[in-house]
N, C-alpha and C positions, 0 to 999 in steps of 0.2 A: 271493724275498728272499735277499740275501746272508746266509749262515749266521751271520756274525759279529754281526749285529744281533738274532739270535734272543732273547738274554737280555732285550731291551727288551720282548718280547712275552710274557714269563712272567707268569702270573697271580699275584695276591697276595691272601691271605685276611686281612681285618681282624679285630680282636678281638671283633667282634659277629657274626662268621660270614659277613659279606658278602664276596664275591670280586670284586676289581677285575681285569678281564680282561688288563690289561697295565700297563706302568710309565709310560705317557704321560699327562700331565695338562695340560689347557688352563688356563693361568694366568688369573686374573680380569683381564679387559680393560675398561678404562674407555672404553667406546665413545661416550659422550656423545650417544646417539641416541634415548633414550626421549622420549616426548611430555612436555610441561611438567607434566602431572599424574602422571608416572611410569609411564604405560601404554606398552605396546610399540608401536613405530612401524613404518612400512613400511621405513625405512632400517635399523632394528634387525633386522627379520626377514631382510632381504637380507644383512646382515652375518653373522648367526648360522647361517643355512641353509647346509649343506655346508661349514662352516668347520672342523670338527674330526672328520670321519669317521675311525673307527678308534681314537680315544682311549679310554682307560680311564675317565677322569673329566673332567668339564667343570665348572669353577668359574665361576659367573656374575660379571658386573660387580658392583662394590660396590653393594648395594641398601639403600636408606634405611629405617630403622626408626622414625624419629620426625621430624616435619616441620621442626623447628628445626635439624636436623643436616645439611641438604642442602648438599653440597659441590661438586657438579658440575652444570652445565647438561646436561640430558638424562640425569639419573640415574634408574634404575628404582627403584620403591618397593615395600615390603612393610609398609605402615603400617596398612591396614585391609582390610575385605572388598572394597572397590572394586578392590583390586589382584589379586584371585584370578584373573580371566580372563586377564590378561597373564602372571601367574606360571605358570598352567597351559600357556599357549602356549609359554613358554620350555622347560618340561619336555618337551612334545611334540617340539620341535625337537631337543632333546638326545637323546631316546630314538630318534628316527629315525636318528641318527648312531651309535647303539650305545654311548653314554657314560653313566655314572652322572652324574646331575644334582645339583650341589651349589650351594645359594644362599649367596653371601657376604653377610653382614648387617653393616651399617655405620652409624656416626654420625660426622659430621665434627668435632664439638666446635668448637674455635676456628677451624677451617678451613672451617666453613660459610660460604656466600656470602650476604651481606646481601641482595643482589638476588633471591635464590631462596627466602627463608624468610618472605615475606609479612608483614613487620612483627613477627615473633616475635623474642624476645631471642636473640642469639647467646650460647651458653653454653659453659663449659669447666670444668675442675677448679678453677681459681683465677681471681680477677679479673685483667683486663688492666691493666697499669700505665697504659696510655694511654686506658683506658675503652672499648676496642673490643668487649669482651664482659664478661659477669659470671660469677661463680662459681655453679655449681649448688648448690642446697641439698641436704642429706642426703635429704630426702623426694623431691626430683627425681631423685636418683641411684637410689633404689629404683624410681621410676617408669620410669626408663630400663632398668633390669634387666628390668622387666616388658615394655617395648617390644621388647627383643631376644627375649624369650620369645614374645611375640605374633607377631613376624616368623617365628620358627621354626615356630610353629603354623600360620601361613598357608602356609609352605613345605611342611609335611607334608600339609596339606589339598590343596595344588595338585599333589602327587605327586612333589615333589623327593625324591631319595634321601638328602639330608642338608643340613646348613648348615655354613658356615665362618664363624667369628667373626673379624671383621676387627680384630685387635689390633696392626696394623702401620702403618708409613708416616706416623706422626705424627698420626693421627686420635684420636678421643676415648679409646678404650681405652688406646692407648699413652700418651696425655697423662696419664691417671690413673696408669699404672705408673711414669712417669718423674718423678724429683725435680725435673727442670728445669721441668716444666709443672704439676706437682702440688705446691703449697706449702700444702696444707691442714693443719690441726692437729686435725681431728676423726678419726673412725674410718676415714675414707677416705684419710688422708694421714699423712705422717711416716715411719714405718718402711716397709721394703719389704713386710712382711706386710700393712700397711694399704693401701699403694698397689696391691697385687694384689687387694684385696678385691673390687673391682668385676668384674674378669675372672673370678674364681672363682665369684662369685655369678651371673654370666651363664651360665656353664657349668651350674651346678646348676639354674638356672631352666629352661634348655632341656632338660636331662635329665628334669626333672619333666614337661615337655610330652610328651616321648617316652614316659615311663611312663604318663601319663594316656591316651595313645592306644594303649598296649600295643604299641609299635613299637620293640623293641630293635634292629631292623635299620636304623633311621634313624641316619645317620652324623653325628657332630659332630666338626668339625676346628677348629683354632685357628691363625691366622697371626700371626706376630710379626716385628718388625725387631730384630736383635740389638744394635745400637749406635746411638748418637746423637753428633753433635758437641756441643761446649759443655761447660763445666766440670762442670755438674750433669747432663749427659745420660746416658742409659743406657750402661752398660759391659757387657762380656761377663760379668763377675761378677754383675751384676744379672740378666742373662738366664739364667745358670745357676740362680739362685735361683727365677726364674719357671719354668724347665723342671722343676725338682724338684717344684714344686707342680702343674704341669700333668699330669705323668705319673701322678700319683695320682688324677686326676679321670677320669670316665667318657668319655674322648675316644677317637676312632678314629685320628686322625693329627695331626701338627704340620706346619706349613708355614712355612719361613723365607723372608722377603723379602730377596732379594739382587739387586743390579744386576750383580754379577759372581760367578760360582760360586766362583772361586778367591780371592776377596778375603781378605786376611789380617786378623787381629784388630788393632784399633786400640789397645785398652787393656783391662785387667781380666782378661787371660789371656795365654797364650803368643803373643806377637806374631810369632813365626816360623812359626806355623801358620795355616791358613785358619779362618775363622769356622765354616764348615759342618762341618769335621772335628771341631772341639771340641764343637760343639753335638750332633753325632751321638753322640760318645763320652759326653757327659753324659746323653743320653737312655737310653743303655745297653740298647737293644733293647726298651724298654718300650712304645714306640709307633713306627710308621713315620714317616719324615720325607720331606716333599716338598722337593726342592732346585730351584733356578732360578738363572739369571744369565747372560745374553748368550751363549746356546748357539745357533749358527746352522746347523750342519751335522749330518748324521747321525753323523759321527765324533765331533764335540764332545759330542753328547748321549750317545753310547755311552761315551765316555771319562769323562764326569761320573758316569754310573751305575756304571761299573766301579771308581771310587775306593772304593765301598762306603760313602760318606758320606750317601747318600740312597736310600731304597727306591723313590721315584718321582721323575721328572724333569718339571717343568713348563716349558712354553715359552709366551712371550707375543709378543715382537717377531717371532719366526719364524712364528707363526700369522698375524700380520698380513700377512707376506710370502708365506706358503705355506698357503693355505686347505686344502690336501690333504696336509699334512706327513706324518702317520703313514701314510697310504696310499702315498705316494711311497716311503717306506722299506720298507714291507711288500711292495711290488710290485717291488722292485729298481730303483727309479728315483730313488734318493737323489741322483744327480748332477744332477738337474733342480732341486734345491732352490735357491731364490733367497736371496741374502744382503744385497742392497741394494734399496731402494725406488726404482723408476723413476718419476719424476713424470709421465712421458708415457703411463703405462699404468694410469690410474685404474680402468678397468673390470676389470682383472685382479684387483685386491685387494678390491673391493666394500667399501671403508672408508667409513663415514658422513662426511658433509660436514665437520662440525666437527672430527672427529678427523683427517680428511684434510688440512685446513689446518694443523693442528699438525705432522703428518708432513712437510709441505712446508717447514715452518720449520726442520726438522732438529733438533728438540728431543732432548735427550740420553736421555730415557727412552723414546723411540720408535725404530723401526728406522733403521739407517744410510741416509742419503739418497745416491743415486748421485752421485758426483762430490764429495761432501763428505769430504775426506781428514782433516778434523780431528775427526770424530765419535769419541766414546768414551763408554762408559756413565757415567751420572752417579754421582758418588762420595757414599756416605752412611756 
């Protein structure tokens, strides 16, 4: 290994005593490859096996906690006992590669797909003006807190090292935090304190599961998106308030969702500085932060880490291109890392069919397609 990359392989001890062996994290990848019932498929196995050898942590694809929240075709599930065999297999695949296995738990809210929820109501914090979904009742929100806790219990039973609460990318939890999508007037809406109520209740419920099993070593992380477009969308100031609440909770890490690591703040804070720098400063060392965002080379990953703005660096698009990314860097072969997807080399990437078709379309949230000079990360 080139010695300059050695800092990326330094271990990190979380506040619950668990040591992560290095600073590489597999970002949650929406592989769209599970069977219709949420169980693991042959394509998913092929995709995950030998995908992330040498990484410190593997965060799974967004995994459904309640049937009416299914947002992706081919989404994995942690809804009930039926899901344990598949969850256990994902853990085994991760363990063989030496990474801590983290199950990302998710509900789509108004982004659920009608064709995938078997006649159930599509639900969200507030009614759709067009009638496309209805507002959750207060009782249903309590039930969904329990659903996230149940998914964490299943993860713990399956052998996962922890869970990541998916509070980002415009799905249910972010919908509740944002005044743009949460127009409620009860205890779940209105003030920022009320709009955060669901997020904090989910954390507490999962911590109660951890305590029930006497497993303080079980990791709980929280992923968030720092800003939204739109007049009432989340601002950095909103995110600072959320961070102030999160760092007081029994979490082990925070994970910011960014399409570009160095993206500057849009509003609500210093617009001359990057979002991630200001987020890291706000956390103030109380929790480690996972950073991410269009990092395609070993030098880009190292430079992002050396900013000091994140204790861990997650990669997603680069993992699709380089199934052996961490090993390449560790073995001094970083020059072999691929930066563009070659449509004529499908076998190299082992990407499931549905995701492969999206890659070939050159979508902005997927890796750059060879020959597509107009590609740039999607702006959020």
